[in-house]
N, C-alpha and C positions, 0 to 999 in steps of 0.2 A: 358732901352734897353733889359736888361735881361728878364724883365717881358713880353715884347712884343714878344720876341722870344719864350718864354715858351707858351704863348697863341697861337701863330701861330703854334707851334708844336702840341698842343692839338687839334687845328682845323683840321690840316692835318691828325692826327691819327683818329679822329672821322670820317672824310670824307672817309679815307681808310677803316675803319671798316664798315661804311655804304655800301660802294661799295662791300666789301667782303660778307656782309650779303645778298645783292641782288643777288650775283653770286653763293651763296651756293645752291647746288642741294637739293631738298626736298625729303623725303621718300614716300610721298603720292601725287598722282596727280588726278585731277578730271577725272572720267571716260568719261565725255563729251569731255574734252580736248584731251584725248588719242584717242577717236574715230575720232574726227575732224582731228587730225594730221595724223592718220592712213589712213583715206580716201584721204588725200592730198598726202601722200607719196607713197601709193601702185601703182597708175597709173605710177608714174615716175620710180619706182623700176621695174615694169613690162617691161619697155623699155630698161633696162640695159641688154646687151648681156651677157650670162653666159659662163664662162670658167669652164667646168666640170672636176674636178681633179680626178675623179674615176668612172669608169663604166665597165660593161661587155657587151658592145653593140654587140648583136649577135642574130642569129636565134636559136630557141630552140634545134635543132639537131646538132649544131656545137660543136664538142667535144673540140675544141681549145678555147672555151670561158673562161676556167679556167684551172689551173694545177691540180685541184681536182674536186670532185663531191660530192653532198650532199648524206649522207647515206640514205638508204631507210627508210621511215616512221619517219623521224626526226620531232621534234616538230616545229610548226610554230606559230609565234606571231599573235595576233588577226588581226592586220591591214593588214597582208600579205595573209590572207585567201581569197579565191575567193568569199566569201560572203560579202566582203567589198564593199559597194555601190560606193565608190570613184573610183573603177576600171571601173564600168559601165560609170561613168562620163568621165573617161579618154578615153575609147573606143569611146564614142559618140563624144568627142571633137576632137580626132585625126582622126577618120575614118567615123564618121556619123553612128555609130553602131545603128541599128534600134530596139534593144531589151532592156529590163529592167532587165535582169538576164543573168547568164552564164550557163543556162541549156545546156546539150550537143548538143541538136539540134539547139540551138541558137549560142553557142560558135563556132560551125562549120563555121559560117559566117566569124568570125575573122581568124580562122585557114586557111581557103581557101585564104583569102586576103594575109596573110603572106606567104603561100606557093607559091603563084603566084609571089610575090616580090622576094622570094628566087630563084625561077626558072629563073627569068629574069637575075639575076646575076650582075646587074649594081650597081653603087654607088648612084643613084638618090634616092632610097627608104630611106636609112638611113639619107642621107642629108636632105630629106624632113621632117623627124621626128625632127631633130635638128632645122630646120627652123621654124616649127610650134611652137616650145617651146622657140624660141629666144636663142638657144644655139649656140654659135659661134664656140667653140672648145671643144673637148671631149677627154680625155685620156681613151684608151681602154686597160684594163688588159686582156691579152690573151697570150696563149702559142706561137702563131704566128699570124700575121695579116692576115685578110681575104680579098680577092679581092673585096668583096662587100662594104668595108669600104674605103672611100675616105681619103687618107693620108693627104690631106690638112686640113681636118676637124677632123679626128680621129688619135691621136698620140699613139704610142705603148708603153705600160709598160710591160716588160717581167719578168718572174718568175725565181728565183734563188735558191729556197729551195732544188731542186733536187741535187745540189752539196753537200748537207749535208748527202746524203744517198748512198754512192758508194759501201758499203760493203754488206754482206749477212744480209738482214733485217728481218729474220725470227722472232726474238724476238721483234722487233719493231712492226711488223704487228699484232702480237698476243696480244698486250697490251689491246685492247678493240675493239668492232665491228667497230667503226669509223676508227681506224687506219688500219683495214683490208681493208677499201675502199681507204684511202688516200695514204698509202705507195706504193702500186703497181703503182699508177698514178705518183708518184714522180720518181719511177724507169723508167717508160716509158718516162718521159720528159728527164731524164738524158741520156737514150739511144738515144733519138732523138738529143740531143746536141752532143753526141759523133759522130753520123752519120754526122751531120752538119760540124763538124770539122775534119772529116776523121780519127777519133780515133777508132781503131778496138777493143780495150780492155783497161782496166784500165792501165795507165802508170806504169812503173816498180818501180818508186820511187815517193816520195812526190813532189819533184821539178817538175817532169813531170806532176803530177796532178794539181799543182798550175798553171803551164803554160797553161794547158788545160782550167782551170777555167777562168783565166784572158783573154785568147784569145776569148773564147766564149762570155764573157761579152762585149769585145771590138767589136767583129763582130756584135753582136746584136745591139749595138749602131749605127754602120755603116748602119745597115738595117733600121734604123729609130727609134730605142728605145730611149725614152726620160727619162726613169727611170727604176730602177730595183725594184722588189717587193718581199718581204718576207712574207710568210704565216706561219712562224715558230710557231706562237702561237698555231696552231692546233696540233703541234707535240711535243712541249716541252716548257719549260719556256723561256720567252724572256730575262732572265738574261743570258748573254754570258760572260763566264770567259775569261781570257787572258793567256792561257797556253804557255809555251815556245815551240819553233819550234821543239826542240829535242823530246819532248813528242809526238807531232803529227807525227813526222817522224817515231818513233818507232811503233806507232799504225798502221800507213799506211803499214809499212814493214811487220807487223804481219798478217794483214787481207786482203791486196789487192788481194791476190791470193786465198783466201778462209778462212773459219772459221767464227764463229758468235761472233762479239764483245760483250763484257759486256756492260751494260748500262753506266758505268762510262767511259770506253774507248771511246765509241761512242760519249758521251757528250763532252769529252775533244777534240776529233777530230773535232766535229762540231764547237766548240768554236773557234778553230784555223782557220778553213776554213771560218767561218763567218768574222773573222778579215781580211783575205785575200780579201774577197769580198768588205768589207768596204774600205780597202786600194785602191783597184782597182777603186771603185766608186769615190774616191777622185782624183785619177790620171786622170780620164776621165771627171771630173766635172759632174758626173751622180747622180742625186738625188736617195736616197734609201727610198722606201716606206715600211711601216710595217703595217700589220693587227694588230690593237691594240684595240680590243673591243670584246664583246661577239661574239661567232661564231656559225656556224651551227653545227648540230649533237647533240647527247644527252650526249656526254662525254667531251665536251669542258671544260677546266679548267679556270675559271675566275681568279684564283690566278696566274696561269702561264701566262695568257694573260694581266695582269695588266701592263699598260704602264710604271709604275714606275720601273719595272724590267730593263728597258733600260737606266735608269739614268746614270749608270756607263759608258755607251757608249756615250750618248748624251753630257755628261759633260767632256769627255776626251779631253784634249788639242790637242792630236794628230789628232783629227777629226774635229778641228775647221773650216776647209775649206769644210767639207762635208755638204751636204744639206739633212736633214732628214724630212720625211713626215709621221706623225703618222695618218694613215687612220682610219676613223670611229669615230674620236673624243674620242677614249678611252672608249666609252660607256660601262658600266655605270659610269666609272671613269672620267667623263667629267671635273670635277674641278681639279683633279690631272693632267689631260692632259694639260689644258691651262697653268698651272704653268711650265710645261716642256718647253713650247714655250717661256719662258722668255729668253732662249738661242736664239740668233739671227739667228741661222742656223736650227732651229726646227720649223716645221709647222704642222698644223692639218687640217682636213676637217670634214664636217658634213655628209659625205656619210654614208649610212645605218641608221644613227640616224634619218634622214629626213623621212624615211618611217617606221621605227620601232615604233616611237612615233608620236603622233598627233601634229599639229602645235602649240597648246597651250603649250606643254612641250618643243618642239624645240625652241619656243620663249624664254623660261626661260634660256635655255642653251646658245643660241646666245647672249642674253642680258648680261650674265655673261662673256662670251668670249670677247665681244666688250668692256666691261667695263675694261678689263685687257690688252689684247694684240691684238687689232683689225687688226694689220698689218701682222699677221701670221695665220689667219684663212681663210679657203677657202670653197667654195661650192663643194660638190661631190654628184652625184646621186646614185651611186652603182646600176645603172640600170641593171637588170638581168631577164632572162626569168624564171618564176616559173612554167610555164606549157605551153602547146601548145597554149592555148588561152590567158593566162595571161603572156604576153611577156615583153621583155625589154622596148618596146615602152610605155606600160602603167606605168611601174615603173619609166621611165624617167619623164613622166607627173606628177606622184604623188610626186616625189622628188622635181621637179622644182616648182610646185605650193605650196607645203608645205614650201619650203625655202623662196620663195618670200613673202608669207603672214606672215611667222614667223619673218623674218628679219624686215618687215615693222612694225609689232606689237611691237617687241623689241625696235626698234628705236623710235617709237611713244611714248612709255612709258618713254624712257630716255629723249626725248625732252620735254615732258610734265613735267618731274621731274626737268627740268632745267640743265641737264647734259651738253647739247650742243645744237646748233641751228639745224634747219631743213636742212640748207645747209650742215652742217657737217654730219648730219645723212645720207644724200644721198652720201656723199663721202665714209662713212663707208660701205654703201650698195654696192657701186661699188667695193670697195676693196674686200669685201667678195665674191661677185658673179663673179668677173672677174679679177680685177687688181692685186691682190696678186699672183694668179696663173700665170698670164701672165708675171709678173716680175720674179717669181721663175724659169720659163722655158725659160727665155730670149726672150719673145715675146712682151715686152712693146713697144708700138708704140710711 
């Protein structure tokens, strides 16, 4: 009897080992198999409606498209130059553009079409752009929403960095030429918020300033804001300390009526106000978005913008109920980024990455992300008008086509390697392109 049991045990063990071996993913897949699976997946992925987590949907002359502007003569990556033939393909696909280049006399055709749509003033134009690309919903990062964006399709993400700059910013503006462009725009947004809240000057004490900050955020949410956005990486490190209120109170008392704060004092005050904003986001169940990748301008600090700087905030038990979205995938720190999403309240998206790099590289990034935390990655276009002719419309197209082809390629490789089935691959595609974002913003059907 003992022997029979032993033999039976060995048989079960061998059977289990054999099953395990067959289920083991393999490191190499046949290129023919990958191509076959890709060709099968892509048409199905093309039919998935997109929930775009990040865009600047706008006409080129709308100054509300962002809380800041690109410095003059900034460097541009290869794929975003108007010599990229993909933009010609985008213009042809979206508008039937009749030319094969963007020579000024030809680009005028596109500019006139865009101007006519802007003059019309209705919401049909931008809705039609989304329809052509099978984009269901789009988050629009803007200072204020535009009447030409349909709030049923375009949801507002508002900026909050201006609350970090209430004092005399002379020394901040002079740090480098980029800051000379950025800081005055933050001052302008802060002044606009003060007018919105009927605040005629900086409050007399820190308590008054905190109340102003909290009320502005709450009112912006009531106006349709679905998230707050930090572009802080352009101005300072993303590492935010946790100073006591007494320090911030003393700094506010010293500088609210005048004087130029030292860099240390300003940093301490900003760290405190940042915590006020995160606390208010928690109270309102309002996701907080962070620019967390390389940025525009020629003085952007990759070290300051590294998403790992936020780890002390993202892992803070006080903020366990907050929802954090690390925009742009932390590029080029995409591996560090995905490990930050191990926390269940941290998400990331592929905005900017999808048109900075070509689909072959985006495929590698998405493959890595899917292999780790597929439930916390989202599509984002970062659609933005780069010139009068090369508008947000063309960058919507480029980002969407890049993402659909890249996710199909990443999933095809994983299926061919035996990681999971085609059915599971399509589930992951839906999560990335739509469902994760819909769930995050409470729109799951």
